[in-house]
C-alpha positions in Angstrom: 14.6 13.1 5.3 18.4 13.8 5.4 19.9 17.0 4.2 21.8 16.9 0.9 23.6 18.9 -1.8 22.9 18.9 -5.5 25.5 18.4 -8.2 24.5 20.3 -11.4 26.8 19.8 -14.3 27.1 22.1 -17.3 27.4 21.1 -21.0 25.6 21.9 -24.2 23.9 20.0 -27.0 26.7 20.4 -29.7 28.7 17.4 -28.6 26.4 14.5 -29.6 24.7 11.8 -27.5 27.9 9.7 -26.8 29.7 12.7 -25.2 26.7 13.7 -23.2 26.2 10.1 -22.0 29.8 10.0 -20.9 29.4 13.3 -19.1 26.3 12.1 -17.2 28.0 8.8 -16.2 31.1 10.5 -15.0 29.1 13.1 -13.1 27.1 10.4 -11.3 30.3 8.5 -10.5 31.9 11.6 -9.0 28.8 12.5 -6.9 28.5 9.0 -5.6 32.2 8.8 -4.7 32.3 12.2 -3.0 29.1 11.4 -1.0 31.2 8.8 0.8 33.8 11.4 1.8 31.7 14.5 2.6 29.6 15.3 5.6 26.4 15.4 3.5 25.4 13.4 0.3 26.1 15.0 -3.1 23.2 14.1 -5.4 23.8 14.3 -9.2 20.8 16.1 -10.6 21.3 16.9 -14.3 23.7 17.6 -17.1 22.2 21.0 -18.0 22.2 22.0 -21.6 19.7 24.8 -21.7 18.5 27.9 -19.8 15.2 26.2 -19.1 16.9 23.1 -17.5 19.1 25.3 -15.3 16.3 27.6 -14.3 14.1 24.7 -13.4 16.7 22.9 -11.2 17.6 26.1 -9.4 13.9 26.8 -8.6 13.5 23.3 -7.4 16.6 23.7 -5.1 15.1 26.8 -3.6 11.9 25.1 -2.6 13.4 21.8 -1.5 14.0 22.0 2.3 16.4 19.1 2.2 18.7 20.8 -0.3 21.3 22.8 1.6 23.2 24.1 -1.4 24.2 23.6 -5.0 27.6 22.5 -6.4 28.2 23.2 -10.1 30.8 22.0 -12.5 31.3 22.4 -16.2 32.7 19.1 -17.6 32.6 20.5 -21.1 32.1 24.0 -22.4 28.8 25.4 -21.1 27.8 28.8 -22.5 27.2 31.0 -19.4 24.2 32.9 -20.7 22.3 29.7 -20.2 23.1 29.9 -16.5 22.1 33.6 -16.0 18.4 33.3 -15.1 18.8 30.2 -13.0 21.8 31.6 -10.9 20.0 34.9 -10.5 17.1 33.0 -8.9 19.2 30.7 -6.8 18.7 31.4 -3.0 20.8 28.5 -1.7 24.6 28.6 -1.1 26.5 28.0 -4.3 29.9 26.4 -4.8 31.6 26.5 -8.2 33.7 23.4 -8.3 36.5 23.8 -10.9 37.8 20.3 -11.4 38.2 17.7 -14.2 37.5 14.0 -14.4 41.0 13.0 -15.3 44.0 13.6 -13.1 46.6 14.1 -15.8 46.9 14.7 -19.5 47.2 11.3 -21.2 50.1 11.7 -23.6 49.3 8.9 -26.0 45.5 9.3 -25.9 45.0 13.0 -26.2 43.4 14.0 -29.5 40.6 16.3 -30.6 37.9 13.8 -29.4 39.5 13.9 -25.9 39.8 17.7 -26.1 36.1 18.0 -27.0 35.0 15.8 -24.1 37.4 17.2 -21.4 36.9 21.0 -21.5 36.6 21.8 -17.8 39.5 24.2 -18.0 37.6 25.9 -20.8 34.1 25.6 -19.4 34.8 26.6 -15.8 36.3 29.9 -16.9 33.1 30.7 -18.8 31.1 29.6 -15.8 33.2 31.7 -13.5 32.6 34.8 -15.6 28.8 34.7 -15.1 29.2 34.4 -11.4 31.5 37.5 -11.3 29.2 39.4 -13.7 26.1 38.7 -11.5 28.1 39.7 -8.4 26.7 36.4 -6.9 27.9 35.1 -3.6 29.7 31.8 -4.3 32.5 29.6 -3.1 35.1 28.6 -5.7 37.0 25.4 -5.1 39.6 24.3 -7.6 41.5 21.0 -7.9 41.3 17.3 -8.6 38.1 15.8 -7.2 39.8 13.0 -5.4 42.5 15.2 -3.7 42.1 15.2 0.1 42.7 18.9 0.4 40.0 19.6 -2.2 37.6 17.2 -0.4 38.3 19.0 2.8 37.4 22.4 1.3 34.2 21.0 -0.2 33.4 19.6 3.2 33.9 23.1 4.7 31.5 24.5 2.1 28.9 22.0 3.1 29.3 22.9 6.8 29.0 26.6 6.0 25.8 25.9 4.0 24.4 23.9 6.9 25.2 27.0 9.1 23.3 29.2 6.6 20.3 26.9 6.7 20.5 26.7 10.5 20.6 30.5 10.7 17.6 30.9 8.4 15.6 28.8 10.9 17.0 30.3 14.0 14.7 31.2 16.9 16.1 32.8 20.1 14.4 32.7 23.4 15.2 35.7 25.6 14.5 35.5 29.3 14.3 39.1 30.2 16.2 41.9 28.5 19.9 42.5 28.2 22.0 43.8 31.1 21.2 47.4 31.9 23.2 50.1 30.2 25.3 47.8 28.1 25.7 48.9 24.5 27.1 46.0 22.5 24.4 43.5 23.4 21.8 45.8 21.8 20.9 45.4 18.1 18.3 45.8 15.4 16.2 42.6 15.6 14.2 43.4 12.5 17.4 43.9 10.4 18.8 40.7 11.9 15.7 38.7 10.9 15.8 40.2 7.4 19.5 39.4 6.9 20.1 36.3 9.0 16.7 34.8 9.4 16.7 35.0 13.2 13.4 35.4 15.1 14.4 36.9 18.5 11.6 37.3 21.1 11.2 37.6 24.8 9.6 35.2 27.3 8.9 36.3 30.9 11.2 34.8 33.6 7.9 34.1 35.5 6.9 31.8 32.7 10.2 29.9 33.2 9.5 29.6 36.9 6.1 28.2 36.2 7.6 25.7 33.9 10.2 24.8 36.6 7.5 24.2 39.1 5.8 21.7 36.8 9.0 19.6 36.4 8.7 16.2 38.2 11.1 14.8 40.7 11.5 11.8 38.5 12.7 14.0 35.6 15.1 15.8 37.9 16.5 12.5 39.2 17.0 11.2 35.7 19.0 14.2 34.6 21.0 14.2 37.9 22.0 10.6 37.0 23.1 11.9 33.6 25.2 14.6 35.2 26.9 11.9 37.4 27.7 9.8 34.3 29.2 12.7 32.4 30.9 14.8 35.1 32.8 14.4 38.4 30.7 15.5 41.4 33.0 17.8 43.6 30.4 19.2 46.0 28.2 17.9 48.8 25.5 20.4 47.8 23.3 17.9 45.8 20.3 20.2 46.2 22.1 22.9 44.1 22.8 20.3 41.3 19.3 19.1 41.2 18.0 22.7 41.2 20.1 23.3 38.1 18.6 20.1 36.6 15.1 21.5 37.2 16.1 24.7 35.4 17.6 22.9 32.5 14.6 20.7 32.0 12.3 23.7 32.1 14.4 25.8 29.7 14.7 22.9 27.2 11.0 22.2 27.3 10.2 25.8 26.6 12.8 26.1 23.8 11.7 22.8 22.1 8.0 23.7 22.4 8.7 27.0 20.6 11.2 25.8 18.1 14.1 27.8 19.7 17.7 26.7 19.3 19.3 29.4 21.5 18.5 31.4 24.6 19.8 34.3 26.7 19.2 35.5 30.3 20.6 38.0 32.7 21.7 37.8 36.3 19.7 41.1 36.9 16.4 39.3 36.3 16.0 36.0 38.2 12.4 36.6 39.4 11.3 33.6 41.4 14.6 31.7 40.8 17.1 30.7 43.4 20.2 30.4 41.2 21.4 31.7 37.9 21.4 28.7 35.4 25.1 27.7 35.3 25.4 23.9 35.0 22.0 24.0 33.3 23.2 26.4 30.6 26.5 24.5 30.2 24.8 21.1 29.7 22.3 22.7 27.2 25.2 24.0 25.2 26.7 20.5 25.2 23.6 19.4 23.4 24.0 22.0 20.7 21.9 24.9 22.0 23.3 28.4 21.9 23.6 30.6 25.0 24.3 34.3 25.6 24.9 35.9 29.0 23.6 39.3 30.1 20.9 39.0 27.5 23.3 38.9 24.6 21.0 37.3 22.0 23.5 37.8 19.1 26.2 35.7 20.7 23.6 33.2 21.7 22.5 32.6 18.1 26.1 32.6 16.8 27.1 30.0 19.4 24.3 27.7 18.1 25.3 28.4 14.5 29.0 27.6 15.0 28.1 24.4 16.8 25.9 23.4 13.8 28.9 24.2 11.5 31.4 22.3 13.7 32.4 18.7 13.7 29.5 16.2 14.1 26.9 19.0 14.3 28.0 20.2 17.8 31.7 20.9 17.5 34.0 22.4 20.1 32.4 25.9 20.1 31.1 27.8 23.0 30.1 31.1 24.6 33.2 33.0 25.8 34.2 36.3 27.3 37.7 37.9 27.6 38.2 38.4 31.4 41.8 39.4 32.1 45.3 39.5 30.6 48.7 38.1 31.5 51.0 40.9 30.3 54.4 39.5 31.2 56.7 40.3 28.2 57.1 37.3 26.0 54.3 35.4 27.8 51.2 37.4 26.9 47.9 35.6 27.2 44.2 36.2 27.4 42.2 34.5 30.0 38.6 33.7 28.9 35.9 32.6 31.2 32.4 33.5 32.4 30.6 33.6 35.7 29.2 30.1 35.2 28.4 29.4 31.5 31.3 27.9 29.5 30.4 24.9 27.3 32.1 21.6 28.3 32.8 20.9 24.6 35.9 23.2 25.2 37.2 21.1 28.1 40.6 19.3 28.0 39.6 16.8 30.6 36.4 15.6 32.4 34.7 18.6 34.0 33.7 18.6 37.6 30.5 20.0 39.2 31.2 22.5 42.0 29.1 25.0 44.0 30.4 28.4 45.0 29.0 31.7 46.0 28.4 34.0 43.1 28.9 37.6 44.2 26.9 39.2 41.4 23.2 39.2 40.6 20.1 38.1 42.4 21.1 34.6 43.5 19.5 33.4 46.7 21.8 30.3 46.9 25.2 29.2 45.5 24.8 28.0 41.9 26.3 24.8 40.7 28.5 25.0 37.7 31.1 22.9 35.6 34.7 23.8 36.3 37.5 22.8 33.9 40.5 23.9 31.9 40.1 24.5 28.1 42.1 22.4 25.7 45.0 23.6 23.7 44.8 24.1 19.9 44.3 26.6 17.1 41.0 28.3 17.0 39.0 31.5 16.5 36.9 33.9 18.5 34.0 35.5 16.6 31.9 38.5 17.4 28.8 39.8 15.6 28.1 43.5 16.1 25.5 45.9 14.9 27.2 48.9 13.3 23.9 50.8 12.7 22.7 50.1 9.2 24.7 46.9 8.8 26.1 43.9 10.7 29.8 43.2 11.1 31.3 39.8 11.8 34.8 40.0 13.4 36.9 36.9 13.6 40.3 36.7 15.3 42.8 33.8 15.1 44.0 32.4 18.4 46.2 29.7 19.7 44.8 28.2 22.9 47.2 26.8 25.5 47.0 24.8 28.6 46.6 27.5 31.3 50.1 28.5 32.6 48.9 28.4 36.2 46.3 26.3 38.1 44.3 29.2 39.6 43.0 27.0 42.4 40.7 29.7 43.8 39.0 30.5 40.4 35.7 28.5 40.6 34.8 28.7 36.9 35.7 27.1 33.6 38.5 28.9 31.9 40.4 28.9 28.5 43.8 30.6 28.0 45.1 31.7 24.6 47.5 33.7 22.5 45.7 36.3 20.4 47.2 36.9 16.9 49.2 38.7 15.7 50.1 39.2 19.4 48.2 40.1 22.5 48.6 43.9 22.5 48.3 44.4 18.7 45.4 41.9 18.7 43.6 43.8 21.4 44.1 47.1 19.6 42.8 45.6 16.4 39.8 44.1 18.1 38.9 47.3 19.8 39.4 49.3 16.6 37.0 47.0 14.8 34.4 47.3 17.6 34.6 43.7 18.7 32.4 42.8 21.7 33.5 41.4 25.1 31.3 38.3 24.4 32.5 36.0 21.7 32.1 32.4 20.4 35.3 30.5 20.7 35.7 27.6 18.3 38.3 25.0 17.7 36.5 23.4 14.7 35.2 26.3 12.6 37.8 28.0 10.5 38.3 31.7 9.5 37.6 30.6 5.8 34.3 29.1 6.9 33.3 32.2 8.7 34.2 34.4 5.8 32.1 32.2 3.5 29.2 32.3 6.0 29.3 36.1 6.1 29.5 36.2 2.3 26.4 34.1 1.9 24.5 36.1 4.6 25.6 39.3 2.9 27.2 40.9 5.9 30.6 42.6 6.5 33.5 40.4 7.5 36.7 41.4 9.3 39.5 39.0 10.0 42.4 39.6 12.4 45.2 37.2 11.8 49.0 36.9 12.1 49.6 39.5 9.4 47.1 42.2 10.6 48.4 45.5 11.8 46.4 48.4 13.3 47.3 50.6 10.4 46.2 48.1 7.7 43.0 47.4 9.6 42.1 51.1 10.0 42.5 51.5 6.2 40.4 48.3 5.6 37.6 49.5 7.9 37.6 52.9 6.3 37.2 51.5 2.8 34.6 49.0 4.0 32.6 51.7 5.7 32.4 53.7 2.5 31.6 50.5 0.4 28.8 49.3 2.7 27.2 52.8 2.9 27.1 52.8 -0.9 25.4 49.4 -1.2 
């Protein structure tokens, strides 16, 4: 069955049957109309008038796997103590929608009957108090329900809630451990499972090799034809491309069999393999799977989650790494890339398949990979780090540009961007916050969405934007460090 959101409307039993009938009719109309505009259907469930009704529907939402979240609205005045028990029990993302049925005050029609029926401005403040009093994670969206900006914000809430649900069911397949001696790719997997729902486990590279050996030539040929349809072939080394196809098929089979949506590997552990999966990893990411290099399971899972939150369930989001800087004054840029594994959803034009020597790791033969330039546009880079006792999500605003030079001898996919507030201050802020060298770059997921996701997951959030300074960030981090230690 399809995923959906529930619309729970607040009122009370003092207004009489005619008013409550009107509230129900309007609520159903609004939910039906919004369902045509939003990424997921909005199902009108009930006009709640008692604590028992509210508690019952919230319990039902918790245990319905198709319900991704709850959107509440108080058409009339709804005493908030009725909501206390139900909201306290609610485990799904909650959006408080502060709206009203009518766009404007009707000068000739407004009387006390109109006032009694249309009390959203009254009721939503009462409803808002109980959310604040409970210290409950929630998204507040205010405005007319047919306004495009309001609909866009509701849509973003739905995508965030889908990301929360995706996270709660996340399984990550690790082939080998993380790169030796690297600190930031470490982390507390038990705490991550408790907070974010991720199950992170290891499979032997030898198991992958065994799976590869069982892949048939017919399967390889079919995937090779898919590569030819999607990408330009710019190499005569067809064997390397088909070897990547064999790797991809084997990895996908193992992930699907074990319910995994993301994977990581390391170039230091390729036991029995001829090539590090490059094209294989890129094409898997194009299908919505997450990936993390050097055993970075955190960025692997976050890549899959941002893809699930992006446009069409696999938006322009991908594994990324800051490689080098262009420091010419007035023209400062970051160059992001990776050895092989950058998702083609980031590409400005049709990627091409190339094979080149990879001078790092245990490769016996030259790996095939997709090479392309990233597209221009506003975006973010996101990094989840383990601070010891808590998780911190760092998000930085960026403006991607067409690379300012062709770099003809760089045989990897690459993206170039301006970091905000500017390159040097942005780097200082990133380092001050402890941001990793691996990130997820996204053109589709916004900072507000990431803030909301962190809020619903109950983890720390740090945002570096055009107004951030090192001094302000240091003060913010100091206060947050104290606050989170007191939680």
